[in-house]
N, C-alpha and C positions, 0 to 999 in steps of 0.2 A: 336359237339353235341354228347353223349353218347349216348353208344346203346341200353341205357334204357330210355332213352329220350321219356316220355310221350306225349310230340308234333309228334312224329313218328304213321303214318296211320300205317304200317307195319312191322315187325319182321322178321330176319333169324331164322332161325330152332336153332344155337346155341344160339341167344335171347331168342328165345323163351323156351328153356331148363333150360338158368338161369333167367328165369324170374319164370318160376314152379317147381322149383330145381329140375328136371327129365332129363334124361340120354338124349342127343340126337338122339340115338337108338331109347327112345323111343317116342320120338315128331316125326322121320321119319315115326313109325311101327303106330304111329296112323294115321299119312297124309297118307300110303298107305292101312289103315285098310275097312273092309266091314263094318264093328260092328259085325262080327259073333261067336258066343259062343267062350269064352276064349281070346278073342281080345277086345284094348282100342277101346271106340267108335272112330267113324271117326272124324278127324279133319282137317277142310277147309283149302285149301292153294292154288295158285295161284305159276305158273310157270312163269318169270319175264326176258326173256332169259333161260341162266343159271341157273336160281339165284329160289331158293322159295322160295317164301312171305307168312308170314300168317297174317293175317287180327288182328291190335291187338283186335277187336270189337269178332272177332271167337276165338281167343285165351282165352277169359275171361269168354264166351257164354261157352267153352269146359271143360273148367277147372270147372265153377258152373254145370254143367249139372252131373258131378262127382258124385257116391255115398257116402252119408256122412258116415264118419269111426263112 
């Protein structure tokens, strides 16, 4: 199964960055974000052991909630 297999329920920070064409650092900043001025909107994530996982549905909703260009 590849890392962008649509059947996976969650993705890693690295895969989320690849899917959204953002950097891993931007994804990590969004996970830590409180939504204050100048910050990216908060991206929900879960910690499973030492791994951070992002549900695909949360990632899609996060991108959909971004302002239009």
